[in-house]
C-alpha positions in Angstrom: 20.7 50.0 -43.5 20.6 51.0 -46.9 18.9 54.2 -47.9 16.3 54.3 -50.2 14.0 57.1 -51.8 11.1 55.2 -52.4 8.5 57.4 -49.4 7.2 60.3 -49.8 4.6 62.3 -47.8 1.0 63.9 -49.0 0.6 67.9 -48.6 -2.6 68.8 -49.2 -3.8 72.2 -50.1 -7.5 73.7 -49.4 -8.6 76.4 -50.9 -5.0 78.0 -51.2 -3.9 77.5 -47.9 -1.8 74.3 -46.5 -3.5 71.9 -44.2 -1.0 71.5 -40.9 -1.9 68.2 -39.4 -0.4 66.7 -36.5 -0.1 63.2 -38.4 0.5 63.3 -42.6 -0.7 59.8 -44.9 3.1 58.0 -45.8 3.2 56.9 -48.9 5.9 53.8 -50.6 6.2 54.5 -54.0 3.1 56.3 -54.8 0.8 53.8 -53.7 -0.6 55.0 -50.1 0.8 52.4 -46.9 -2.5 53.0 -44.8 0.6 54.5 -42.1 0.6 57.7 -40.7 3.4 59.6 -39.2 4.3 62.8 -37.3 6.2 65.3 -39.6 6.2 67.5 -42.8 9.2 67.0 -44.7 11.1 63.1 -44.6 15.1 64.1 -44.2 15.9 60.6 -44.2 14.6 57.2 -45.4 16.6 53.6 -44.8 15.6 49.9 -45.8 16.8 48.2 -42.2 17.0 44.5 -40.7 14.7 44.1 -37.5 16.0 42.5 -34.5 14.4 39.6 -35.3 16.1 39.1 -38.6 12.9 40.9 -40.9 13.2 43.5 -43.2 11.4 47.0 -42.1 11.8 50.9 -42.9 13.7 53.5 -41.0 11.6 57.0 -41.6 13.3 59.9 -40.7 10.6 63.3 -40.4 11.3 67.2 -39.2 8.5 69.4 -38.8 10.4 71.8 -40.1 9.3 74.9 -37.7 11.7 77.9 -37.4 13.9 78.0 -34.3 12.2 74.9 -33.2 13.4 72.2 -34.9 12.4 68.7 -33.9 13.5 64.9 -35.8 11.0 62.1 -35.4 12.2 58.6 -35.8 9.5 56.3 -37.1 10.5 52.5 -37.4 8.0 50.2 -39.5 8.5 46.5 -40.6 7.3 45.6 -44.2 3.6 45.7 -44.1 4.3 49.4 -42.8 3.2 48.9 -39.2 4.6 51.3 -37.2 6.6 49.3 -34.8 8.9 52.3 -32.8 9.1 55.2 -32.3 11.3 58.0 -30.6 12.1 61.7 -30.9 14.2 64.6 -30.5 12.7 67.7 -29.3 12.5 70.1 -26.8 10.8 73.4 -26.2 12.8 76.4 -27.4 15.3 74.5 -29.0 16.2 73.6 -32.1 17.9 70.1 -34.0 18.2 70.9 -37.1 19.4 67.6 -38.6 22.4 68.3 -40.8 23.7 64.8 -42.3 23.2 61.5 -41.3 24.6 57.7 -42.8 24.6 54.7 -42.0 27.7 52.7 -39.8 26.1 49.5 -38.9 23.0 47.2 -40.0 20.9 48.5 -36.7 23.1 51.9 -36.5 22.5 55.0 -38.0 24.8 58.1 -37.0 23.0 61.5 -37.0 25.2 64.9 -37.2 23.2 68.3 -36.0 24.4 71.7 -36.6 27.3 72.2 -34.2 29.5 69.5 -33.0 26.2 67.8 -32.0 26.1 63.8 -33.0 24.1 61.0 -31.9 23.8 57.5 -33.3 20.2 56.0 -33.5 20.2 52.3 -32.3 17.7 49.6 -33.2 17.6 47.3 -30.8 15.4 44.1 -29.7 13.0 44.4 -27.1 14.5 44.4 -23.4 12.2 41.5 -21.9 9.8 39.3 -23.0 6.9 41.1 -22.6 8.0 44.0 -25.1 9.6 41.9 -28.1 8.9 44.4 -30.2 12.1 46.2 -31.6 13.1 49.5 -29.9 14.9 53.0 -31.5 17.1 54.8 -28.7 19.2 58.3 -29.4 22.9 58.1 -27.6 24.8 61.1 -28.0 28.7 60.4 -29.4 31.1 61.5 -26.9 34.1 61.7 -29.0 33.0 62.6 -32.5 35.8 63.7 -33.7 37.6 60.2 -33.3 35.9 59.0 -36.6 37.0 60.2 -39.7 33.5 60.3 -41.7 32.0 62.4 -38.3 35.2 64.9 -38.5 34.7 65.1 -42.2 30.9 65.8 -42.0 31.7 68.9 -38.9 34.2 70.4 -41.1 32.3 70.6 -44.1 29.6 71.8 -41.8 32.1 74.2 -40.5 33.4 75.6 -43.9 29.7 75.9 -45.2 29.1 78.4 -42.1 32.1 80.1 -42.2 31.2 80.5 -46.5 27.5 82.0 -45.3 28.8 84.6 -42.5 31.5 86.1 -45.4 29.0 86.2 -48.1 27.1 88.0 -45.2 29.7 91.0 -44.3 29.7 94.7 -45.1 32.9 95.9 -46.8 
């Protein structure tokens, strides 16, 4: 997977009020893709190789809702056709994505606040009926064993400690 910065979302305003649709138009290098995507903020985007060895795109979005943060994962082919989606969301729970990075051609490491770490895997369909790729979230059981994940966790802990220290009263 290769990080890119080509995608953007349309953010519309009418009479001073921001529209809040469930699906927002997706743009690639400023051009409308004719695809619509769930979410309001792009958290990450990658060019990737699909299981059939063609190129595709993975776009990670969130709705940026206070106290109920969720993450949406959308996989597109090169013609910007949506071919797979999954999400990490639970009512009254927050999944605030801290960082992410590729760890293989078909695998992305996702570090959420705290010690919650997942891998997003792009895999082939499980039967001849479903040849389309699938997105699967797998919890990383021992995230400290990977040096890059351990570094991300330490950086987050330091950042949170600095914020807490700045908020303390003398």
